[in-house]
Every structure is written in C-alpha cells, then in structure tokens.
C-alpha positions as CSV (number, residue, x, y, z in Angstrom):
1,X,99.5,85.5,96.6
2,X,97.3,88.8,97.0
3,X,99.9,91.9,98.1
4,X,99.1,95.7,99.7
5,X,98.2,97.7,96.9
6,X,100.0,101.1,96.8
7,X,97.8,103.5,97.2
8,X,98.7,107.0,96.0
9,X,97.2,110.8,96.0
10,X,96.1,110.2,92.1
11,X,94.4,106.6,92.4
12,X,92.9,106.9,95.6
13,X,89.7,107.5,94.0
14,X,89.7,104.7,91.8
15,X,91.2,102.7,94.4
16,X,89.4,102.7,97.6
17,X,86.9,105.4,96.7
18,X,84.8,103.8,94.3
19,X,85.9,100.3,95.2
20,X,82.6,99.2,97.3
21,X,84.7,97.8,99.8
22,X,86.1,98.8,103.5
23,X,90.2,99.6,102.6
24,X,92.5,99.3,105.5
25,X,95.5,101.4,104.5
26,X,98.6,101.9,106.6
27,X,100.5,105.3,105.9
28,X,104.0,105.0,106.1
29,X,107.0,106.6,105.3
30,X,110.7,105.1,104.7
31,X,112.5,106.2,107.7
32,X,109.8,105.1,110.4
33,X,111.5,102.2,112.1
34,X,107.7,101.3,114.0
35,X,106.0,101.3,110.1
36,X,108.1,98.4,109.1
37,X,106.6,96.4,111.8
38,X,102.9,96.5,110.4
39,X,104.7,95.5,106.6
40,X,104.0,91.5,107.0
41,X,100.6,91.9,109.3
42,X,99.5,94.3,106.1
43,X,101.0,91.6,103.7
44,X,99.0,89.0,105.6
45,X,95.7,91.2,106.1
46,X,96.2,91.3,102.1
47,X,96.1,87.7,101.9
48,X,93.9,86.9,104.1
49,X,91.2,89.4,103.0
50,X,91.6,89.0,99.1
51,X,88.7,89.9,97.6
52,X,86.8,91.0,100.9
53,X,88.3,94.4,101.7
54,X,91.1,96.4,100.0
55,X,94.6,96.5,101.9
56,X,97.0,98.9,101.0
57,X,99.8,101.3,101.8
58,X,101.0,105.0,101.4
59,X,103.7,106.3,101.4
60,X,103.1,109.7,102.9
61,X,106.5,111.4,102.1
62,X,105.2,110.6,98.2
63,X,101.5,111.5,98.6
64,X,100.7,114.7,101.4
65,X,97.2,114.4,100.0
66,X,95.6,111.3,101.9
67,X,96.9,112.2,105.2
68,X,96.3,115.7,105.1
69,X,92.4,114.7,103.9
70,X,92.2,112.5,107.0
71,X,94.7,114.9,109.8
72,X,97.4,112.1,109.7
73,X,99.6,113.6,112.2
74,X,101.4,110.9,113.4
75,X,103.3,107.4,111.5
76,X,101.9,104.7,111.3
77,X,98.9,105.0,111.5
78,X,96.2,102.8,110.3
79,X,93.0,104.5,108.2
80,X,90.2,102.2,107.8
81,X,87.8,104.0,105.0
82,X,84.8,102.9,103.2
83,X,83.3,105.3,99.7
84,X,85.5,108.5,101.3
85,X,83.9,108.3,105.2
86,X,87.0,107.4,107.5
87,X,85.5,104.9,109.6
88,X,88.3,104.1,112.0
89,X,91.9,105.5,112.9
90,X,94.3,102.6,114.7
91,X,97.9,105.1,115.3
92,X,100.9,103.1,116.1
93,X,102.5,100.0,115.4
94,X,99.9,97.7,116.8
95,X,98.9,93.4,116.8
96,X,97.0,91.9,113.9
97,X,94.7,90.7,115.8
98,X,93.7,94.3,116.5
99,X,93.6,95.5,113.2
100,X,91.7,92.5,112.1
101,X,88.8,93.4,115.4
102,X,88.5,96.6,114.0
103,X,88.4,95.2,110.4
104,X,85.8,92.7,110.8
105,X,83.4,95.4,112.7
106,X,83.0,97.3,109.0
107,X,82.6,94.2,106.8
C-alpha cells in the first residue's frame, strides 16, 4: 500500500526535483486542524497515483526551506511541482476532486 512520502529540506532534490514526475506536496504542521482534513485525501492519492506522481507531505515546522522557496504563507497548502518548477499552488483544505483535477492537468 503506497503512502505519502515524507519530503524534507534535505531530500527535496532527490525525491522531487530529480524524480522526473509531477510532485503533489501537502505542506502541513502538527498544530494545524485543517491540515488533518487532508491526511486521508493524500493517503488516497498516494495509492491511486503510485508510480505516476510523487505524493508527499512536508512538515513546515521541521522544514522551513521548502515553504520559503515557494512563498507559502498559509497552511494547508498543496504544491504541484515538476522538476524545480511550481506548476500550481492550492491553499486550504479542499476536496479530493479539486486536487485530482489539478493533478490531471499535469500528468
């Protein structure tokens, strides 16, 4: 069973930039209530898009570099990245359907 990958400042280049795939990164924090609403959605996306896209989670409290690089001011924020390029940014706890629509544009 595929799970979201823990993406950190130190493994970002290896996991995201050099993957050659679209990455969907959920930027969250332990103390953020709305962030928890995305957990089951990210789990489902990881399962359904295994091998097609990188589905990951970034704890912003432990990894400040990624949110700083992509100017993330609010969480939850979901970033769609390919290589080092930000394709789209979705702010807030949104339905799975919305995240899938965005992802499908880039696959």
